[in-house]
C-alpha positions as CSV (number, residue, x, y, z in Angstrom):
1,M,-35.5,-28.7,77.5
2,K,-33.9,-25.2,77.7
3,Y,-34.8,-22.4,75.4
4,A,-33.0,-19.3,74.3
5,L,-34.4,-16.4,72.1
6,L,-32.5,-14.4,69.7
7,V,-34.3,-11.8,67.5
8,L,-32.4,-9.3,65.4
9,F,-33.8,-6.0,64.4
10,A,-32.2,-3.3,62.5
11,L,-30.8,-1.5,65.4
12,V,-31.5,-3.7,68.5
13,C,-30.0,-7.2,69.3
14,F,-31.3,-9.3,72.2
15,V,-28.4,-11.5,73.1
16,V,-28.1,-14.9,74.9
17,E,-25.3,-17.3,75.5
18,G,-22.4,-17.3,72.9
19,L,-23.1,-14.6,70.4
20,A,-20.8,-12.2,68.5
21,Q,-22.0,-9.6,66.0
22,V,-19.2,-8.1,64.0
23,N,-19.2,-5.2,61.4
24,L,-17.6,-6.1,58.1
25,V,-15.3,-3.3,56.8
26,A,-13.1,-3.4,53.7
27,P,-9.4,-2.7,54.2
28,E,-7.6,0.0,52.3
29,G,-4.2,-1.2,51.1
30,A,-2.4,-4.7,51.0
31,P,-2.1,-4.5,47.2
32,A,-0.6,-8.0,46.9
33,F,-3.3,-9.6,49.0
34,P,-5.1,-12.3,47.0
35,S,-8.5,-11.0,47.5
36,S,-10.0,-13.1,44.7
37,A,-9.3,-16.3,46.6
38,A,-10.2,-15.1,50.2
39,G,-13.4,-15.4,52.0
40,I,-14.0,-14.2,55.6
41,S,-10.9,-12.3,56.8
42,A,-9.4,-10.6,59.8
43,Y,-6.8,-7.9,59.4
44,V,-4.7,-5.2,61.2
45,K,-2.3,-2.5,60.0
46,V,0.5,-2.1,62.4
47,D,2.3,1.3,62.7
48,R,5.7,-0.1,61.9
49,P,7.5,-2.0,59.0
50,I,7.6,-5.8,59.2
51,R,10.6,-7.6,58.2
52,I,10.0,-10.5,55.9
53,D,12.9,-13.0,57.1
54,E,13.6,-16.6,57.9
55,A,12.3,-16.0,61.5
56,L,8.9,-14.9,60.1
57,A,8.7,-17.7,57.4
58,A,9.3,-20.3,60.1
59,V,6.0,-19.5,61.7
60,F,4.1,-20.8,58.6
61,H,2.9,-24.3,58.4
62,R,3.3,-24.0,54.6
63,I,4.4,-21.1,52.5
64,V,2.2,-20.4,49.5
65,D,3.8,-17.3,47.9
66,V,6.7,-14.9,48.5
67,G,7.3,-11.6,46.8
68,D,9.7,-8.7,47.2
69,N,7.6,-7.2,50.0
70,Y,5.2,-9.9,51.2
71,I,4.7,-13.5,52.3
72,I,1.6,-15.7,52.2
73,G,1.2,-19.0,53.9
74,T,-0.9,-21.1,56.2
75,V,-0.7,-21.1,60.0
76,E,-1.7,-24.1,62.3
77,V,-4.4,-23.3,64.7
78,K,-5.2,-26.1,67.2
79,N,-8.1,-26.5,69.6
80,F,-9.7,-29.5,71.2
81,V,-12.2,-30.0,68.4
82,S,-10.0,-29.5,65.3
83,T,-6.8,-28.2,63.7
84,V,-7.5,-25.3,61.2
85,Y,-5.0,-23.8,58.8
86,P,-6.0,-20.1,58.0
87,H,-4.0,-18.4,55.4
88,V,-2.0,-15.4,56.5
89,Y,-0.8,-12.5,54.4
90,V,2.1,-10.3,55.7
91,D,3.9,-7.4,54.0
92,T,6.7,-4.9,54.8
93,E,4.1,-2.0,55.1
94,G,2.6,-3.5,58.2
95,W,-0.4,-5.3,56.9
96,I,-1.3,-8.7,58.4
97,V,-4.5,-10.4,57.0
98,A,-5.6,-13.8,58.3
99,F,-8.3,-15.3,55.9
100,L,-10.2,-18.4,55.1
101,L,-10.4,-19.4,51.4
102,A,-13.7,-18.4,49.7
103,S,-14.3,-22.2,49.3
104,E,-14.1,-22.8,52.9
105,P,-17.3,-22.6,55.3
106,A,-17.1,-19.4,57.3
107,A,-18.0,-21.5,60.4
108,L,-14.3,-22.7,60.4
109,I,-13.7,-19.2,62.1
110,M,-14.9,-20.8,65.4
111,H,-12.0,-21.4,67.8
112,W,-13.3,-23.8,70.5
113,S,-12.3,-23.0,74.0
114,G,-12.0,-25.5,76.9
115,D,-11.8,-29.2,76.5
116,C,-14.1,-32.1,75.6
117,N,-15.5,-32.4,79.1
118,N,-15.4,-28.7,79.8
119,P,-16.3,-26.6,76.8
120,T,-16.7,-23.0,77.4
121,P,-19.2,-20.6,75.5
122,T,-16.5,-18.2,74.6
123,I,-16.2,-16.8,71.2
124,K,-12.7,-16.2,69.7
125,T,-11.9,-16.8,66.1
126,T,-9.3,-19.0,64.5
127,L,-8.3,-15.9,62.4
128,E,-7.5,-13.8,65.6
129,V,-5.4,-16.7,66.8
130,A,-3.4,-16.9,63.6
131,L,-2.9,-13.0,63.6
132,E,-1.6,-13.2,67.2
133,T,0.7,-16.1,66.3
134,V,2.2,-14.2,63.3
135,A,2.5,-10.9,65.1
136,A,4.3,-12.5,68.1
137,V,6.9,-13.8,65.8
138,A,7.1,-10.6,63.9
139,R,7.4,-8.7,67.3
140,V,4.7,-6.3,66.5
141,P,1.8,-5.4,68.7
142,V,-1.7,-6.0,67.3
143,S,-5.0,-4.3,68.3
144,K,-8.4,-5.9,67.9
145,P,-8.7,-6.8,64.2
146,S,-11.3,-5.7,61.6
147,F,-13.2,-8.2,59.5
148,F,-14.3,-8.4,55.9
149,D,-15.7,-11.0,53.6
150,F,-14.0,-10.6,50.2
151,S,-16.2,-13.3,48.7
152,N,-19.2,-11.1,49.6
153,P,-18.0,-7.5,49.5
154,T,-21.4,-5.9,49.9
155,A,-22.0,-7.9,53.3
156,N,-21.5,-5.6,56.3
157,T,-22.2,-7.8,59.3
158,M,-21.1,-11.4,60.6
159,L,-23.1,-13.0,63.2
160,I,-21.6,-15.9,65.2
161,L,-24.0,-18.1,67.4
162,L,-22.5,-20.6,69.8
163,R,-24.2,-23.3,71.8
164,V,-22.3,-25.9,73.9
165,L,-23.7,-28.8,75.9
166,P,-21.3,-29.9,78.6
167,T,-23.7,-32.8,79.7
168,P,-26.6,-34.8,78.1
169,D,-29.2,-32.0,77.1
170,T,-31.2,-30.3,74.5
171,K,-31.2,-26.6,73.9
172,V,-33.2,-24.6,71.5
173,M,-32.6,-21.1,70.2
174,Y,-34.6,-18.9,67.8
175,V,-33.4,-16.4,65.1
176,K,-35.5,-13.9,63.1
177,L,-33.9,-11.6,60.6
178,P,-35.7,-8.5,59.5
179,T,-37.2,-8.2,56.0
180,T,-34.6,-5.7,54.9
181,Y,-31.6,-7.9,55.5
182,T,-29.9,-10.0,52.9
183,V,-28.2,-13.3,53.8
184,Y,-25.2,-14.1,51.8
185,T,-23.7,-17.2,53.5
186,F,-24.9,-19.5,56.3
187,S,-22.7,-22.3,57.7
188,Y,-22.2,-24.4,60.7
189,F,-19.5,-26.2,62.7
190,H,-21.0,-29.0,64.8
191,Y,-19.1,-31.3,67.0
192,G,-19.6,-34.1,69.6
193,C,-17.0,-35.9,71.7
194,N,-16.5,-38.4,74.6
195,Y,-13.1,-39.4,75.7
196,Y,-14.3,-42.9,77.2
197,V,-16.4,-44.7,74.6
198,W,-15.9,-48.5,74.8
199,P,-17.3,-50.2,71.7
200,D,-17.0,-53.7,73.4
201,R,-19.4,-52.4,76.3
202,D,-21.9,-51.1,73.7
203,E,-21.2,-47.5,74.7
204,W,-21.9,-44.7,72.4
205,F,-22.6,-41.0,72.2
206,G,-24.7,-38.9,69.8
207,T,-25.6,-35.4,68.9
208,V,-28.1,-33.9,66.6
209,L,-28.4,-30.5,65.0
210,K,-31.9,-29.6,63.7
211,L,-33.1,-26.6,61.9
212,N,-36.9,-26.0,62.1
213,G,-37.5,-29.5,63.1
214,A,-35.4,-31.1,60.2
215,V,-32.1,-32.9,61.0
216,I,-29.3,-31.0,59.2
217,N,-26.5,-33.0,60.9
218,R,-26.2,-36.1,63.1
219,L,-22.9,-37.3,64.7
220,E,-23.0,-40.6,66.6
221,G,-21.2,-43.8,67.1
222,T,-18.1,-45.0,69.1
223,D,-15.5,-42.5,67.9
224,T,-14.1,-40.3,70.6
225,L,-14.6,-37.2,68.4
226,S,-16.8,-36.4,65.5
227,K,-17.3,-33.2,63.7
228,K,-18.7,-31.6,60.6
229,Y,-18.7,-28.2,59.1
230,E,-20.4,-27.1,55.8
231,N,-22.2,-24.3,54.1
232,L,-26.0,-24.4,53.9
233,P,-28.1,-22.9,51.2
234,S,-28.8,-19.2,52.2
235,R,-32.4,-19.7,51.1
236,D,-32.9,-22.0,54.1
237,L,-32.5,-18.9,56.4
238,K,-35.4,-16.7,55.0
239,V,-35.9,-13.3,56.4
240,N,-39.1,-12.3,58.5
241,I,-39.4,-16.0,59.6
242,L,-38.7,-17.2,63.1
243,H,-36.2,-20.1,62.6
244,E,-35.5,-22.7,65.4
245,F,-32.1,-24.3,66.0
246,E,-32.1,-27.4,68.2
247,L,-28.8,-29.1,69.5
248,S,-29.1,-32.2,71.6
249,Y,-26.4,-34.5,73.1
250,G,-26.6,-37.9,74.8
251,H,-24.3,-40.8,75.7
252,S,-24.2,-44.1,77.5
253,G,-20.6,-44.0,78.6
254,A,-18.9,-43.2,81.8
255,E,-17.8,-39.7,80.9
256,N,-19.9,-36.6,80.1
257,G,-18.0,-35.4,77.0
258,S,-19.9,-32.6,75.3
259,A,-21.4,-31.3,72.0
260,G,-21.5,-27.9,70.4
261,V,-22.3,-25.9,67.4
262,A,-21.3,-22.6,65.9
263,I,-23.5,-21.0,63.3
264,V,-22.1,-18.3,61.2
265,I,-24.4,-16.0,59.2
266,I,-22.9,-13.3,56.8
267,Y,-25.5,-10.8,55.7
268,R,-26.2,-7.2,54.7
269,A,-28.1,-5.2,57.4
270,Q,-30.1,-2.4,55.8
């Protein structure tokens, strides 16, 4: 069994494989942006006007709303685990905002890298991919985006924890948040996959995610890919307590496959 320790203090963060800590900062502008419907968001303001035309409209999987100076739609973002459809707002003033709906778990922000047999512990978000996709069609350069959670406007930090198991294994990591922190949302995205699972040979794969020894999700069977993402009660991640996350993966097939989990915590650090 392999262990990892992550303890967050007010000013110091000890980091292990697959972690991103992002400041959440509210944007100034984008008046037509539907902030009441948005959750975690990534945004940029480019230094030139953006033309709302048919070429830009074509980048959207589905157009939700169009105004005199803006367009809102969903953009298809694919990775080996799932296909996600972040919403993207674009206006003529140069704002591009990619966002998940407030009703969607923030863990959908995880863009899985690599493939089923070779996952990589690289953190990039589906929102960044959606921004880059739209900006390329709009022919505008984009810098590193800022992030904000419109459904929790007093939150000032987002933490993404990532674990991947490219072979059968168990890994444990620990998280402790200081007493002065306030947790707003806490969600996970858990997957397991194996390209070669033959039910007629009694082959299977399974992966289990535990929090403090209790199973919070189990994926098993003969499907080639299983996944689940959901919000967990923020009370389950109490401050000033050492919490243990355990991810395990096993199989009886001919291929390694893999399993992974992304945990997203949105909180206020004080």
